[in-house]
Jmol script that loads the backbone (N, CA, C; Angstrom):
load data "model"
ATOM      1  N   TYR A   1      14.190  19.709  22.503  1.00  0.00           N
ATOM      2  CA  TYR A   1      15.014  20.218  23.525  1.00  0.00           C
ATOM      3  C   TYR A   1      14.403  19.207  24.889  1.00  0.00           C
ATOM      4  N   VAL A   2      15.462  18.909  25.565  1.00  0.00           N
ATOM      5  CA  VAL A   2      15.121  18.216  26.705  1.00  0.00           C
ATOM      6  C   VAL A   2      16.360  18.387  27.633  1.00  0.00           C
ATOM      7  N   PRO A   3      16.056  19.538  28.620  1.00  0.00           N
ATOM      8  CA  PRO A   3      17.179  19.955  29.382  1.00  0.00           C
ATOM      9  C   PRO A   3      18.071  18.921  30.419  1.00  0.00           C
ATOM     10  N   THR A   4      17.068  17.752  30.949  1.00  0.00           N
ATOM     11  CA  THR A   4      17.593  16.949  31.561  1.00  0.00           C
ATOM     12  C   THR A   4      18.498  15.663  30.710  1.00  0.00           C
ATOM     13  N   ALA A   5      18.200  15.854  29.494  1.00  0.00           N
ATOM     14  CA  ALA A   5      19.055  14.296  28.571  1.00  0.00           C
ATOM     15  C   ALA A   5      20.350  14.360  29.001  1.00  0.00           C
ATOM     16  N   LYS A   6      20.688  12.828  29.512  1.00  0.00           N
ATOM     17  CA  LYS A   6      22.058  12.805  29.125  1.00  0.00           C
ATOM     18  C   LYS A   6      22.625  12.107  28.069  1.00  0.00           C
ATOM     19  N   LYS A   7      23.421  12.530  27.453  1.00  0.00           N
ATOM     20  CA  LYS A   7      24.355  11.852  26.323  1.00  0.00           C
ATOM     21  C   LYS A   7      24.536  10.186  26.258  1.00  0.00           C
ATOM     22  N   GLU A   8      24.952   9.914  27.429  1.00  0.00           N
ATOM     23  CA  GLU A   8      25.061   8.846  27.549  1.00  0.00           C
ATOM     24  C   GLU A   8      23.514   7.719  27.035  1.00  0.00           C
ATOM     25  N   ASP A   9      22.434   8.355  27.141  1.00  0.00           N
ATOM     26  CA  ASP A   9      21.001   7.777  26.972  1.00  0.00           C
ATOM     27  C   ASP A   9      20.466   7.912  25.525  1.00  0.00           C
ATOM     28  N   TRP A  10      21.346   8.298  24.691  1.00  0.00           N
ATOM     29  CA  TRP A  10      21.209   8.364  23.069  1.00  0.00           C
ATOM     30  C   TRP A  10      22.244   8.017  22.561  1.00  0.00           C
ATOM     31  N   GLU A  11      21.663   7.670  21.428  1.00  0.00           N
ATOM     32  CA  GLU A  11      22.335   7.057  20.208  1.00  0.00           C
ATOM     33  C   GLU A  11      22.338   7.275  18.519  1.00  0.00           C
ATOM     34  N   LEU A  12      23.055   7.882  18.220  1.00  0.00           N
ATOM     35  CA  LEU A  12      23.277   8.562  17.001  1.00  0.00           C
ATOM     36  C   LEU A  12      22.788   7.622  15.764  1.00  0.00           C
ATOM     37  N   GLU A  13      21.621   8.172  15.041  1.00  0.00           N
ATOM     38  CA  GLU A  13      21.056   7.255  13.960  1.00  0.00           C
ATOM     39  C   GLU A  13      20.998   8.169  12.679  1.00  0.00           C
ATOM     40  N   ILE A  14      21.265   7.356  11.583  1.00  0.00           N
ATOM     41  CA  ILE A  14      21.541   8.349  10.350  1.00  0.00           C
ATOM     42  C   ILE A  14      19.699   8.666  10.057  1.00  0.00           C
ATOM     43  N   ALA A  15      19.404   9.464   9.329  1.00  0.00           N
ATOM     44  CA  ALA A  15      18.095  10.354   8.983  1.00  0.00           C
ATOM     45  C   ALA A  15      18.448  10.957   7.914  1.00  0.00           C
ATOM     46  N   GLY A  16      17.196  11.510   7.361  1.00  0.00           N
ATOM     47  CA  GLY A  16      17.077  12.629   6.392  1.00  0.00           C
ATOM     48  C   GLY A  16      17.413  11.489   5.077  1.00  0.00           C
ATOM     49  N   GLN A  17      17.112  10.556   4.710  1.00  0.00           N
ATOM     50  CA  GLN A  17      17.355   9.572   3.563  1.00  0.00           C
ATOM     51  C   GLN A  17      16.231  10.287   2.736  1.00  0.00           C
ATOM     52  N   ARG A  18      16.833  10.174   1.328  1.00  0.00           N
ATOM     53  CA  ARG A  18      16.133  10.760  -0.086  1.00  0.00           C
ATOM     54  C   ARG A  18      15.126   9.706  -0.800  1.00  0.00           C
ATOM     55  N   VAL A  19      14.097   9.861  -0.897  1.00  0.00           N
ATOM     56  CA  VAL A  19      13.655   8.984  -1.793  1.00  0.00           C
ATOM     57  C   VAL A  19      12.871   9.512  -3.129  1.00  0.00           C
ATOM     58  N   GLN A  20      13.014   8.583  -4.077  1.00  0.00           N
ATOM     59  CA  GLN A  20      12.580   9.173  -5.599  1.00  0.00           C
ATOM     60  C   GLN A  20      11.443   8.235  -6.066  1.00  0.00           C
ATOM     61  N   VAL A  21      10.587   9.041  -6.443  1.00  0.00           N
ATOM     62  CA  VAL A  21       9.419   8.140  -7.234  1.00  0.00           C
ATOM     63  C   VAL A  21       9.413   8.178  -8.606  1.00  0.00           C
ATOM     64  N   ILE A  22       9.491   7.020  -9.353  1.00  0.00           N
ATOM     65  CA  ILE A  22       9.508   7.448 -10.669  1.00  0.00           C
ATOM     66  C   ILE A  22       7.790   7.237 -11.229  1.00  0.00           C
ATOM     67  N   LYS A  23       7.351   8.682 -11.900  1.00  0.00           N
ATOM     68  CA  LYS A  23       5.805   8.189 -12.621  1.00  0.00           C
ATOM     69  C   LYS A  23       5.777   8.123 -13.971  1.00  0.00           C
ATOM     70  N   LYS A  24       4.784   7.685 -14.359  1.00  0.00           N
ATOM     71  CA  LYS A  24       4.628   7.901 -16.092  1.00  0.00           C
ATOM     72  C   LYS A  24       3.766   9.133 -16.199  1.00  0.00           C
ATOM     73  N   ASN A  25       4.351   9.730 -17.581  1.00  0.00           N
ATOM     74  CA  ASN A  25       3.816  11.152 -17.930  1.00  0.00           C
ATOM     75  C   ASN A  25       3.003  10.930 -18.764  1.00  0.00           C
ATOM     76  N   GLU A  26       2.465  12.111 -19.475  1.00  0.00           N
ATOM     77  CA  GLU A  26       1.654  12.121 -20.555  1.00  0.00           C
ATOM     78  C   GLU A  26       1.992  11.165 -21.850  1.00  0.00           C
ATOM     79  N   ASP A  27       3.406  11.268 -22.063  1.00  0.00           N
ATOM     80  CA  ASP A  27       4.227  10.994 -23.229  1.00  0.00           C
ATOM     81  C   ASP A  27       4.353   9.284 -23.141  1.00  0.00           C
ATOM     82  N   GLY A  28       4.093   8.723 -21.917  1.00  0.00           N
ATOM     83  CA  GLY A  28       4.433   7.303 -21.630  1.00  0.00           C
ATOM     84  C   GLY A  28       5.988   7.175 -21.233  1.00  0.00           C
ATOM     85  N   GLY A  29       6.727   7.956 -20.957  1.00  0.00           N
ATOM     86  CA  GLY A  29       7.707   7.904 -20.288  1.00  0.00           C
ATOM     87  C   GLY A  29       7.785   8.059 -18.779  1.00  0.00           C
ATOM     88  N   GLY A  30       8.898   8.119 -18.162  1.00  0.00           N
ATOM     89  CA  GLY A  30       8.919   8.577 -16.668  1.00  0.00           C
ATOM     90  C   GLY A  30       9.437   9.806 -16.496  1.00  0.00           C
ATOM     91  N   GLU A  31       9.113  10.202 -15.335  1.00  0.00           N
ATOM     92  CA  GLU A  31       9.509  11.253 -14.668  1.00  0.00           C
ATOM     93  C   GLU A  31      10.084  11.168 -13.020  1.00  0.00           C
ATOM     94  N   LEU A  32      11.070  11.590 -12.754  1.00  0.00           N
ATOM     95  CA  LEU A  32      11.196  11.136 -11.755  1.00  0.00           C
ATOM     96  C   LEU A  32      11.181  12.460 -10.596  1.00  0.00           C
ATOM     97  N   GLU A  33      10.527  12.055  -9.776  1.00  0.00           N
ATOM     98  CA  GLU A  33       9.983  13.013  -8.707  1.00  0.00           C
ATOM     99  C   GLU A  33      10.277  12.918  -7.143  1.00  0.00           C
ATOM    100  N   PHE A  34      10.740  13.751  -6.434  1.00  0.00           N
ATOM    101  CA  PHE A  34      10.998  14.139  -5.119  1.00  0.00           C
ATOM    102  C   PHE A  34       9.877  14.132  -4.125  1.00  0.00           C
ATOM    103  N   GLY A  35       9.630  13.645  -3.025  1.00  0.00           N
ATOM    104  CA  GLY A  35       8.902  13.969  -1.852  1.00  0.00           C
ATOM    105  C   GLY A  35       8.065  12.922  -1.813  1.00  0.00           C
ATOM    106  N   THR A  36       6.602  13.448  -1.387  1.00  0.00           N
ATOM    107  CA  THR A  36       5.791  12.779  -0.836  1.00  0.00           C
ATOM    108  C   THR A  36       4.629  12.740  -1.438  1.00  0.00           C
ATOM    109  N   GLU A  37       3.752  11.524  -1.988  1.00  0.00           N
ATOM    110  CA  GLU A  37       2.363  12.092  -2.559  1.00  0.00           C
ATOM    111  C   GLU A  37       1.561  10.993  -1.789  1.00  0.00           C
ATOM    112  N   VAL A  38      -0.013  11.379  -1.843  1.00  0.00           N
ATOM    113  CA  VAL A  38      -0.869  10.420  -1.451  1.00  0.00           C
ATOM    114  C   VAL A  38      -1.548   9.947  -2.635  1.00  0.00           C
ATOM    115  N   VAL A  39      -1.980   8.312  -2.943  1.00  0.00           N
ATOM    116  CA  VAL A  39      -2.491   8.210  -4.012  1.00  0.00           C
ATOM    117  C   VAL A  39      -3.430   7.180  -3.308  1.00  0.00           C
ATOM    118  N   SER A  40      -4.765   7.352  -3.751  1.00  0.00           N
ATOM    119  CA  SER A  40      -6.127   6.721  -3.541  1.00  0.00           C
ATOM    120  C   SER A  40      -7.137   6.407  -4.636  1.00  0.00           C
ATOM    121  N   LYS A  41      -7.659   5.542  -4.170  1.00  0.00           N
ATOM    122  CA  LYS A  41      -8.561   4.967  -4.987  1.00  0.00           C
ATOM    123  C   LYS A  41      -9.900   6.020  -5.164  1.00  0.00           C
ATOM    124  N   ALA A  42     -10.254   5.945  -6.418  1.00  0.00           N
ATOM    125  CA  ALA A  42     -11.580   7.241  -6.671  1.00  0.00           C
ATOM    126  C   ALA A  42     -12.596   6.988  -5.418  1.00  0.00           C
ATOM    127  N   ASP A  43     -12.988   6.173  -4.793  1.00  0.00           N
ATOM    128  CA  ASP A  43     -13.917   5.928  -3.931  1.00  0.00           C
ATOM    129  C   ASP A  43     -13.311   6.291  -2.645  1.00  0.00           C
ATOM    130  N   GLY A  44     -12.406   6.694  -2.396  1.00  0.00           N
ATOM    131  CA  GLY A  44     -11.632   6.675  -0.856  1.00  0.00           C
ATOM    132  C   GLY A  44     -11.175   5.593  -0.125  1.00  0.00           C
ATOM    133  N   SER A  45     -11.643   4.476  -0.547  1.00  0.00           N
ATOM    134  CA  SER A  45     -11.801   3.533   0.413  1.00  0.00           C
ATOM    135  C   SER A  45     -10.191   2.672   0.647  1.00  0.00           C
ATOM    136  N   LEU A  46      -9.226   3.128  -0.247  1.00  0.00           N
ATOM    137  CA  LEU A  46      -7.680   2.719   0.031  1.00  0.00           C
ATOM    138  C   LEU A  46      -6.962   3.990  -0.281  1.00  0.00           C
ATOM    139  N   ALA A  47      -6.010   4.016   0.372  1.00  0.00           N
ATOM    140  CA  ALA A  47      -4.903   5.329   0.141  1.00  0.00           C
ATOM    141  C   ALA A  47      -3.675   4.956   0.498  1.00  0.00           C
ATOM    142  N   VAL A  48      -2.430   5.246  -0.327  1.00  0.00           N
ATOM    143  CA  VAL A  48      -1.011   4.987   0.291  1.00  0.00           C
ATOM    144  C   VAL A  48      -0.365   6.397   0.018  1.00  0.00           C
ATOM    145  N   LEU A  49       0.695   6.381   1.020  1.00  0.00           N
ATOM    146  CA  LEU A  49       1.592   7.088   0.942  1.00  0.00           C
ATOM    147  C   LEU A  49       2.764   7.028   0.091  1.00  0.00           C
ATOM    148  N   LEU A  50       2.935   7.515  -0.952  1.00  0.00           N
ATOM    149  CA  LEU A  50       4.332   7.226  -2.002  1.00  0.00           C
ATOM    150  C   LEU A  50       5.381   8.127  -1.432  1.00  0.00           C
ATOM    151  N   GLY A  51       6.564   7.358  -1.790  1.00  0.00           N
ATOM    152  CA  GLY A  51       7.908   8.524  -1.691  1.00  0.00           C
ATOM    153  C   GLY A  51       8.478   9.094  -0.368  1.00  0.00           C
ATOM    154  N   ALA A  52       9.211   9.882   0.230  1.00  0.00           N
ATOM    155  CA  ALA A  52       9.372   9.628   1.712  1.00  0.00           C
ATOM    156  C   ALA A  52       8.506  10.133   2.666  1.00  0.00           C
ATOM    157  N   SER A  53       9.008   9.470   3.922  1.00  0.00           N
ATOM    158  CA  SER A  53       7.779   9.689   4.889  1.00  0.00           C
ATOM    159  C   SER A  53       8.074  11.160   5.131  1.00  0.00           C
ATOM    160  N   PRO A  54       7.091  11.639   5.421  1.00  0.00           N
ATOM    161  CA  PRO A  54       6.841  12.932   5.928  1.00  0.00           C
ATOM    162  C   PRO A  54       6.974  13.666   7.247  1.00  0.00           C
ATOM    163  N   GLY A  55       8.102  14.711   7.420  1.00  0.00           N
ATOM    164  CA  GLY A  55       8.308  15.047   8.359  1.00  0.00           C
ATOM    165  C   GLY A  55       7.342  16.061   9.072  1.00  0.00           C
ATOM    166  N   ALA A  56       7.608  16.455  10.209  1.00  0.00           N
ATOM    167  CA  ALA A  56       6.870  17.532  10.911  1.00  0.00           C
ATOM    168  C   ALA A  56       6.105  18.648  10.142  1.00  0.00           C
ATOM    169  N   SER A  57       6.988  19.186   9.245  1.00  0.00           N
ATOM    170  CA  SER A  57       6.770  20.516   8.610  1.00  0.00           C
ATOM    171  C   SER A  57       5.694  20.104   7.308  1.00  0.00           C
ATOM    172  N   THR A  58       5.252  18.688   7.186  1.00  0.00           N
ATOM    173  CA  THR A  58       4.470  18.245   6.156  1.00  0.00           C
ATOM    174  C   THR A  58       2.949  17.413   6.975  1.00  0.00           C
ATOM    175  N   SER A  59       3.528  16.848   7.554  1.00  0.00           N
ATOM    176  CA  SER A  59       2.545  15.812   8.183  1.00  0.00           C
ATOM    177  C   SER A  59       1.141  15.776   8.339  1.00  0.00           C
ATOM    178  N   ALA A  60       0.967  17.087   8.634  1.00  0.00           N
ATOM    179  CA  ALA A  60      -0.377  17.557   8.964  1.00  0.00           C
ATOM    180  C   ALA A  60      -1.285  17.875   8.063  1.00  0.00           C
ATOM    181  N   SER A  61      -0.299  18.552   6.980  1.00  0.00           N
ATOM    182  CA  SER A  61      -0.996  18.680   5.733  1.00  0.00           C
ATOM    183  C   SER A  61      -1.212  17.938   4.475  1.00  0.00           C
ATOM    184  N   ILE A  62      -0.160  16.853   4.675  1.00  0.00           N
ATOM    185  CA  ILE A  62      -0.737  15.859   4.222  1.00  0.00           C
ATOM    186  C   ILE A  62      -1.683  15.057   4.560  1.00  0.00           C
ATOM    187  N   MET A  63      -1.885  14.929   5.764  1.00  0.00           N
ATOM    188  CA  MET A  63      -2.864  13.956   6.308  1.00  0.00           C
ATOM    189  C   MET A  63      -4.606  14.611   6.162  1.00  0.00           C
ATOM    190  N   LEU A  64      -4.481  16.228   6.438  1.00  0.00           N
ATOM    191  CA  LEU A  64      -5.432  16.472   6.104  1.00  0.00           C
ATOM    192  C   LEU A  64      -5.994  16.401   4.386  1.00  0.00           C
ATOM    193  N   GLY A  65      -4.937  16.521   3.681  1.00  0.00           N
ATOM    194  CA  GLY A  65      -5.428  16.077   2.428  1.00  0.00           C
ATOM    195  C   GLY A  65      -5.930  14.848   1.983  1.00  0.00           C
ATOM    196  N   LEU A  66      -5.449  13.893   2.824  1.00  0.00           N
ATOM    197  CA  LEU A  66      -5.776  12.275   2.722  1.00  0.00           C
ATOM    198  C   LEU A  66      -7.202  12.345   3.215  1.00  0.00           C
ATOM    199  N   LEU A  67      -7.446  13.222   4.130  1.00  0.00           N
ATOM    200  CA  LEU A  67      -8.819  12.908   4.766  1.00  0.00           C
ATOM    201  C   LEU A  67      -9.743  13.513   3.944  1.00  0.00           C
ATOM    202  N   LYS A  68      -9.426  14.625   3.367  1.00  0.00           N
ATOM    203  CA  LYS A  68     -10.397  15.335   2.444  1.00  0.00           C
ATOM    204  C   LYS A  68     -10.354  14.510   0.958  1.00  0.00           C
ATOM    205  N   LYS A  69      -9.486  13.554   0.552  1.00  0.00           N
ATOM    206  CA  LYS A  69      -9.976  12.783  -0.284  1.00  0.00           C
ATOM    207  C   LYS A  69     -10.414  11.450   0.001  1.00  0.00           C
ATOM    208  N   CYS A  70     -10.178  10.774   0.957  1.00  0.00           N
ATOM    209  CA  CYS A  70     -10.688   9.632   1.473  1.00  0.00           C
ATOM    210  C   CYS A  70     -12.163   9.602   2.076  1.00  0.00           C
ATOM    211  N   PHE A  71     -12.682  10.760   2.629  1.00  0.00           N
ATOM    212  CA  PHE A  71     -13.748  11.099   3.496  1.00  0.00           C
ATOM    213  C   PHE A  71     -14.663  12.482   3.055  1.00  0.00           C
ATOM    214  N   LYS A  72     -15.478  11.952   2.085  1.00  0.00           N
ATOM    215  CA  LYS A  72     -16.012  13.463   1.598  1.00  0.00           C
ATOM    216  C   LYS A  72     -16.733  14.147   2.357  1.00  0.00           C
ATOM    217  N   GLN A  73     -17.085  13.456   3.597  1.00  0.00           N
ATOM    218  CA  GLN A  73     -17.844  14.114   4.472  1.00  0.00           C
ATOM    219  C   GLN A  73     -17.184  15.466   5.255  1.00  0.00           C
ATOM    220  N   THR A  74     -15.943  15.372   4.425  1.00  0.00           N
ATOM    221  CA  THR A  74     -15.166  16.466   5.553  1.00  0.00           C
ATOM    222  C   THR A  74     -15.680  17.739   5.080  1.00  0.00           C
ATOM    223  N   GLU A  75     -16.200  17.890   3.913  1.00  0.00           N
ATOM    224  CA  GLU A  75     -16.928  19.373   3.706  1.00  0.00           C
ATOM    225  C   GLU A  75     -17.952  19.567   4.391  1.00  0.00           C
ATOM    226  N   SER A  76     -18.496  18.433   5.138  1.00  0.00           N
ATOM    227  CA  SER A  76     -19.845  19.068   6.093  1.00  0.00           C
ATOM    228  C   SER A  76     -19.555  19.940   6.960  1.00  0.00           C
ATOM    229  N   PRO A  77     -20.657  20.587   7.598  1.00  0.00           N
ATOM    230  CA  PRO A  77     -20.462  21.521   8.722  1.00  0.00           C
ATOM    231  C   PRO A  77     -19.803  20.888   9.734  1.00  0.00           C
ATOM    232  N   GLU A  78     -20.352  19.848  10.125  1.00  0.00           N
ATOM    233  CA  GLU A  78     -19.817  19.046  11.461  1.00  0.00           C
ATOM    234  C   GLU A  78     -18.411  18.638  11.307  1.00  0.00           C
ATOM    235  N   TRP A  79     -17.641  18.455  10.111  1.00  0.00           N
ATOM    236  CA  TRP A  79     -16.568  18.326   9.935  1.00  0.00           C
ATOM    237  C   TRP A  79     -15.808  19.520  10.039  1.00  0.00           C
ATOM    238  N   GLN A  80     -16.091  20.256   9.630  1.00  0.00           N
ATOM    239  CA  GLN A  80     -15.625  21.526   9.508  1.00  0.00           C
ATOM    240  C   GLN A  80     -15.082  22.160  10.888  1.00  0.00           C
ATOM    241  N   ALA A  81     -16.309  21.992  11.405  1.00  0.00           N
ATOM    242  CA  ALA A  81     -16.157  22.631  12.741  1.00  0.00           C
ATOM    243  C   ALA A  81     -15.369  21.815  13.897  1.00  0.00           C
ATOM    244  N   LYS A  82     -15.516  20.455  13.775  1.00  0.00           N
ATOM    245  CA  LYS A  82     -14.317  19.640  14.371  1.00  0.00           C
ATOM    246  C   LYS A  82     -12.851  19.891  13.921  1.00  0.00           C
ATOM    247  N   LEU A  83     -12.546  19.969  12.838  1.00  0.00           N
ATOM    248  CA  LEU A  83     -11.114  20.388  12.274  1.00  0.00           C
ATOM    249  C   LEU A  83     -10.767  21.850  12.988  1.00  0.00           C
ATOM    250  N   LYS A  84     -11.487  22.936  13.120  1.00  0.00           N
ATOM    251  CA  LYS A  84     -11.028  24.159  13.430  1.00  0.00           C
ATOM    252  C   LYS A  84     -11.170  24.305  15.124  1.00  0.00           C
ATOM    253  N   GLU A  85     -11.647  23.082  15.641  1.00  0.00           N
ATOM    254  CA  GLU A  85     -11.559  23.002  16.887  1.00  0.00           C
ATOM    255  C   GLU A  85     -10.095  22.416  17.195  1.00  0.00           C
ATOM    256  N   MET A  86      -9.822  21.620  16.532  1.00  0.00           N
ATOM    257  CA  MET A  86      -8.645  20.802  16.810  1.00  0.00           C
ATOM    258  C   MET A  86      -7.306  21.423  16.088  1.00  0.00           C
ATOM    259  N   ILE A  87      -7.717  22.283  15.083  1.00  0.00           N
ATOM    260  CA  ILE A  87      -7.058  23.169  14.259  1.00  0.00           C
ATOM    261  C   ILE A  87      -7.273  24.611  14.223  1.00  0.00           C
ATOM    262  N   PRO A  88      -6.946  25.508  15.343  1.00  0.00           N
ATOM    263  CA  PRO A  88      -7.616  26.763  14.853  1.00  0.00           C
ATOM    264  C   PRO A  88      -7.457  27.468  13.531  1.00  0.00           C
ATOM    265  N   SER A  89      -6.346  27.520  13.277  1.00  0.00           N
ATOM    266  CA  SER A  89      -5.904  28.353  11.718  1.00  0.00           C
ATOM    267  C   SER A  89      -6.270  27.388  10.765  1.00  0.00           C
ATOM    268  N   TYR A  90      -7.270  26.317  10.873  1.00  0.00           N
ATOM    269  CA  TYR A  90      -7.761  25.793  10.049  1.00  0.00           C
ATOM    270  C   TYR A  90      -8.047  26.721   8.945  1.00  0.00           C
ATOM    271  N   GLY A  91      -8.005  26.515   7.564  1.00  0.00           N
ATOM    272  CA  GLY A  91      -8.428  26.950   6.571  1.00  0.00           C
ATOM    273  C   GLY A  91      -8.134  28.562   6.374  1.00  0.00           C
ATOM    274  N   GLN A  92      -6.954  28.946   7.319  1.00  0.00           N
ATOM    275  CA  GLN A  92      -6.293  30.496   7.147  1.00  0.00           C
ATOM    276  C   GLN A  92      -5.073  30.466   6.577  1.00  0.00           C
ATOM    277  N   THR A  93      -4.568  31.519   5.982  1.00  0.00           N
ATOM    278  CA  THR A  93      -3.070  31.884   5.641  1.00  0.00           C
ATOM    279  C   THR A  93      -2.489  32.527   6.983  1.00  0.00           C
ATOM    280  N   LEU A  94      -1.816  32.035   7.696  1.00  0.00           N
ATOM    281  CA  LEU A  94      -0.902  32.733   8.245  1.00  0.00           C
ATOM    282  C   LEU A  94       0.030  33.953   7.728  1.00  0.00           C
ATOM    283  N   ASN A  95       0.496  33.737   6.814  1.00  0.00           N
ATOM    284  CA  ASN A  95       1.292  34.822   6.109  1.00  0.00           C
ATOM    285  C   ASN A  95       0.885  36.279   6.157  1.00  0.00           C
ATOM    286  N   ASP A  96      -0.277  36.427   6.167  1.00  0.00           N
ATOM    287  CA  ASP A  96      -0.939  37.989   6.066  1.00  0.00           C
ATOM    288  C   ASP A  96      -1.726  38.357   7.483  1.00  0.00           C
ATOM    289  N   LYS A  97      -1.267  37.163   8.469  1.00  0.00           N
ATOM    290  CA  LYS A  97      -2.218  37.609   9.519  1.00  0.00           C
ATOM    291  C   LYS A  97      -1.108  37.151  10.833  1.00  0.00           C
ATOM    292  N   PRO A  98      -0.164  38.400  10.957  1.00  0.00           N
ATOM    293  CA  PRO A  98       1.029  38.417  12.057  1.00  0.00           C
ATOM    294  C   PRO A  98       0.409  37.867  13.220  1.00  0.00           C
ATOM    295  N   GLU A  99      -0.815  38.735  13.763  1.00  0.00           N
ATOM    296  CA  GLU A  99      -1.613  38.612  14.923  1.00  0.00           C
ATOM    297  C   GLU A  99      -1.929  37.101  15.206  1.00  0.00           C
ATOM    298  N   LEU A 100      -2.480  36.657  14.245  1.00  0.00           N
ATOM    299  CA  LEU A 100      -3.016  34.934  14.437  1.00  0.00           C
ATOM    300  C   LEU A 100      -1.753  33.961  14.522  1.00  0.00           C
ATOM    301  N   SER A 101      -0.370  34.421  13.533  1.00  0.00           N
ATOM    302  CA  SER A 101       0.176  33.421  13.794  1.00  0.00           C
ATOM    303  C   SER A 101       1.060  33.671  15.384  1.00  0.00           C
ATOM    304  N   ASP A 102       1.118  34.752  15.684  1.00  0.00           N
ATOM    305  CA  ASP A 102       2.115  34.897  17.139  1.00  0.00           C
ATOM    306  C   ASP A 102       1.040  34.020  18.080  1.00  0.00           C
ATOM    307  N   GLU A 103      -0.424  34.240  18.168  1.00  0.00           N
ATOM    308  CA  GLU A 103      -1.166  33.491  18.888  1.00  0.00           C
ATOM    309  C   GLU A 103      -1.125  31.759  19.010  1.00  0.00           C
ATOM    310  N   ILE A 104      -0.709  31.305  17.547  1.00  0.00           N
ATOM    311  CA  ILE A 104      -0.878  30.095  17.146  1.00  0.00           C
ATOM    312  C   ILE A 104       0.759  29.541  18.063  1.00  0.00           C
ATOM    313  N   ARG A 105       1.440  30.463  17.446  1.00  0.00           N
ATOM    314  CA  ARG A 105       2.772  30.161  18.273  1.00  0.00           C
ATOM    315  C   ARG A 105       2.838  30.142  20.072  1.00  0.00           C
ATOM    316  N   LYS A 106       2.284  30.875  20.280  1.00  0.00           N
ATOM    317  CA  LYS A 106       2.299  31.107  21.822  1.00  0.00           C
ATOM    318  C   LYS A 106       1.621  29.685  22.374  1.00  0.00           C
ATOM    319  N   GLN A 107       0.363  29.297  21.517  1.00  0.00           N
ATOM    320  CA  GLN A 107      -0.640  27.979  22.201  1.00  0.00           C
ATOM    321  C   GLN A 107       0.451  27.013  21.646  1.00  0.00           C
ATOM    322  N   THR A 108       1.005  26.958  20.733  1.00  0.00           N
ATOM    323  CA  THR A 108       2.280  25.559  20.707  1.00  0.00           C
ATOM    324  C   THR A 108       3.027  25.734  21.569  1.00  0.00           C
ATOM    325  N   SER A 109       3.635  27.061  21.898  1.00  0.00           N
ATOM    326  CA  SER A 109       4.768  26.577  23.088  1.00  0.00           C
ATOM    327  C   SER A 109       4.170  26.216  24.356  1.00  0.00           C
ATOM    328  N   ALA A 110       3.249  26.971  24.495  1.00  0.00           N
ATOM    329  CA  ALA A 110       2.336  26.445  25.790  1.00  0.00           C
ATOM    330  C   ALA A 110       2.010  25.139  25.924  1.00  0.00           C
ATOM    331  N   ALA A 111       1.623  24.138  24.734  1.00  0.00           N
ATOM    332  CA  ALA A 111       1.183  22.927  24.818  1.00  0.00           C
ATOM    333  C   ALA A 111       2.864  22.345  25.043  1.00  0.00           C
ATOM    334  N   LEU A 112       3.479  22.345  24.096  1.00  0.00           N
ATOM    335  CA  LEU A 112       4.717  21.704  24.368  1.00  0.00           C
ATOM    336  C   LEU A 112       5.565  22.270  25.636  1.00  0.00           C
ATOM    337  N   LYS A 113       5.043  23.283  26.472  1.00  0.00           N
ATOM    338  CA  LYS A 113       6.100  23.535  27.663  1.00  0.00           C
ATOM    339  C   LYS A 113       7.316  23.978  27.013  1.00  0.00           C
ATOM    340  N   LEU A 114       7.236  25.229  25.923  1.00  0.00           N
ATOM    341  CA  LEU A 114       8.485  25.716  25.651  1.00  0.00           C
ATOM    342  C   LEU A 114       8.274  27.245  25.586  1.00  0.00           C
ATOM    343  N   PHE A 115       9.111  27.718  26.382  1.00  0.00           N
ATOM    344  CA  PHE A 115       9.118  28.826  27.024  1.00  0.00           C
ATOM    345  C   PHE A 115      10.572  29.746  26.817  1.00  0.00           C
ATOM    346  N   ASN A 116      10.279  30.602  26.496  1.00  0.00           N
ATOM    347  CA  ASN A 116      11.422  31.701  26.019  1.00  0.00           C
ATOM    348  C   ASN A 116      12.209  32.451  27.266  1.00  0.00           C
TER     349      ASN A 116
END
end "model"
wireframe off; spacefill off
backbone 0.3
color backbone group
């Protein structure tokens, strides 16, 4: 939301295109899949994103998964502390913690300067 935006400053673009991936299944056939998947070498030296580009609702989760796959040191206390510093709710479920969920929303709204 940008209250000072002017219609003439914007151009309509097509978005939300779907991407499908066909992956080999256990029977040797192919399976059609939708969405996004991170595939990486076993040693974590290379990772690629297959499928659709992640949106705002999934990109943080996908990147955290990629960090965990490619950087084994993410399990160290130092990494865990840094992740919790950057993402205060890291490792917690907000579904059953309404107070924490409200606090995170307030922090996010303040950071983005969104006020009710």
